TORKOL-4160 file (C-alpha; in steps of 0.2 Angstrom, whole numbers, padded with zeros to 4 digits, m for minus):
90
<pt num="1" X="m0012" Y="m0010" Z="0059"/>
<pt num="2" X="m0008" Y="m0014" Z="0078"/>
<pt num="3" X="m0020" Y="m0029" Z="0078"/>
<pt num="4" X="m0011" Y="m0035" Z="0062"/>
<pt num="5" X="0006" Y="m0034" Z="0070"/>
<pt num="6" X="m0001" Y="m0042" Z="0086"/>
<pt num="7" X="m0007" Y="m0057" Z="0076"/>
<pt num="8" X="0010" Y="m0058" Z="0067"/>
<pt num="9" X="0018" Y="m0058" Z="0084"/>
<pt num="10" X="0008" Y="m0073" Z="0090"/>
<pt num="11" X="0010" Y="m0083" Z="0074"/>
<pt num="12" X="0029" Y="m0079" Z="0073"/>
<pt num="13" X="0032" Y="m0085" Z="0091"/>
<pt num="14" X="0021" Y="m0100" Z="0088"/>
<pt num="15" X="0032" Y="m0104" Z="0073"/>
<pt num="16" X="0048" Y="m0101" Z="0084"/>
<pt num="17" X="0042" Y="m0114" Z="0097"/>
<pt num="18" X="0035" Y="m0127" Z="0085"/>
<pt num="19" X="0050" Y="m0127" Z="0073"/>
<pt num="20" X="0062" Y="m0125" Z="0087"/>
<pt num="21" X="0055" Y="m0141" Z="0095"/>
<pt num="22" X="0056" Y="m0150" Z="0078"/>
<pt num="23" X="0074" Y="m0145" Z="0076"/>
<pt num="24" X="0078" Y="m0151" Z="0093"/>
<pt num="25" X="0069" Y="m0167" Z="0092"/>
<pt num="26" X="0073" Y="m0172" Z="0075"/>
<pt num="27" X="0084" Y="m0188" Z="0071"/>
<pt num="28" X="0102" Y="m0184" Z="0071"/>
<pt num="29" X="0104" Y="m0192" Z="0054"/>
<pt num="30" X="0091" Y="m0181" Z="0046"/>
<pt num="31" X="0102" Y="m0165" Z="0046"/>
<pt num="32" X="0092" Y="m0157" Z="0032"/>
<pt num="33" X="0077" Y="m0158" Z="0042"/>
<pt num="34" X="0086" Y="m0151" Z="0057"/>
<pt num="35" X="0094" Y="m0137" Z="0048"/>
<pt num="36" X="0078" Y="m0132" Z="0039"/>
<pt num="37" X="0068" Y="m0132" Z="0056"/>
<pt num="38" X="0082" Y="m0122" Z="0064"/>
<pt num="39" X="0081" Y="m0109" Z="0051"/>
<pt num="40" X="0062" Y="m0107" Z="0051"/>
<pt num="41" X="0063" Y="m0106" Z="0071"/>
<pt num="42" X="0076" Y="m0092" Z="0070"/>
<pt num="43" X="0066" Y="m0083" Z="0057"/>
<pt num="44" X="0050" Y="m0085" Z="0068"/>
<pt num="45" X="0060" Y="m0079" Z="0083"/>
<pt num="46" X="0067" Y="m0064" Z="0074"/>
<pt num="47" X="0050" Y="m0059" Z="0067"/>
<pt num="48" X="0042" Y="m0061" Z="0084"/>
<pt num="49" X="0055" Y="m0050" Z="0092"/>
<pt num="50" X="0053" Y="m0037" Z="0079"/>
<pt num="51" X="0034" Y="m0037" Z="0081"/>
<pt num="52" X="0035" Y="m0036" Z="0100"/>
<pt num="53" X="0047" Y="m0022" Z="0100"/>
<pt num="54" X="0036" Y="m0013" Z="0087"/>
<pt num="55" X="0021" Y="m0016" Z="0098"/>
<pt num="56" X="0030" Y="m0009" Z="0114"/>
<pt num="57" X="0036" Y="0006" Z="0105"/>
<pt num="58" X="0018" Y="0010" Z="0098"/>
<pt num="59" X="0010" Y="0007" Z="0114"/>
<pt num="60" X="0022" Y="0019" Z="0123"/>
<pt num="61" X="0019" Y="0032" Z="0109"/>
<pt num="62" X="0000" Y="0031" Z="0110"/>
<pt num="63" X="0000" Y="0032" Z="0129"/>
<pt num="64" X="m0007" Y="0015" Z="0131"/>
<pt num="65" X="0008" Y="0010" Z="0142"/>
<pt num="66" X="0018" Y="0020" Z="0153"/>
<pt num="67" X="0036" Y="0025" Z="0147"/>
<pt num="68" X="0050" Y="0017" Z="0157"/>
<pt num="69" X="0057" Y="0027" Z="0171"/>
<pt num="70" X="0074" Y="0033" Z="0165"/>
<pt num="71" X="0084" Y="0047" Z="0173"/>
<pt num="72" X="0087" Y="0062" Z="0163"/>
<pt num="73" X="0104" Y="0070" Z="0164"/>
<pt num="74" X="0104" Y="0088" Z="0169"/>
<pt num="75" X="0113" Y="0101" Z="0159"/>
<pt num="76" X="0125" Y="0106" Z="0173"/>
<pt num="77" X="0130" Y="0087" Z="0175"/>
<pt num="78" X="0134" Y="0086" Z="0157"/>
<pt num="79" X="0145" Y="0102" Z="0158"/>
<pt num="80" X="0154" Y="0097" Z="0174"/>
<pt num="81" X="0157" Y="0078" Z="0170"/>
<pt num="82" X="0156" Y="0079" Z="0151"/>
<pt num="83" X="0149" Y="0065" Z="0140"/>
<pt num="84" X="0158" Y="0048" Z="0140"/>
<pt num="85" X="0162" Y="0044" Z="0122"/>
<pt num="86" X="0176" Y="0031" Z="0123"/>
<pt num="87" X="0180" Y="0016" Z="0133"/>
<pt num="88" X="0191" Y="0021" Z="0148"/>
<pt num="89" X="0200" Y="0005" Z="0150"/>
<pt num="90" X="0208" Y="0005" Z="0132"/>
């Protein structure tokens, strides 16, 4: 499954760049071609991002990649300062 998602990722990003170029380089008078290429480029970019995020999450879960370094809040900090639940400026 991971290899299939990786192949989808590569094809989706390739479609993003190819159709993005076609959308940007098409004739100004050919708006139908430009819009179609832009929509296909957006779909390729969206699918590429989804596949990439799935691959990152899967590789962290299986131990292939290290998890990002994030600080964990201690329980006494939460008790002392509380959780921030709203915007302070509003």
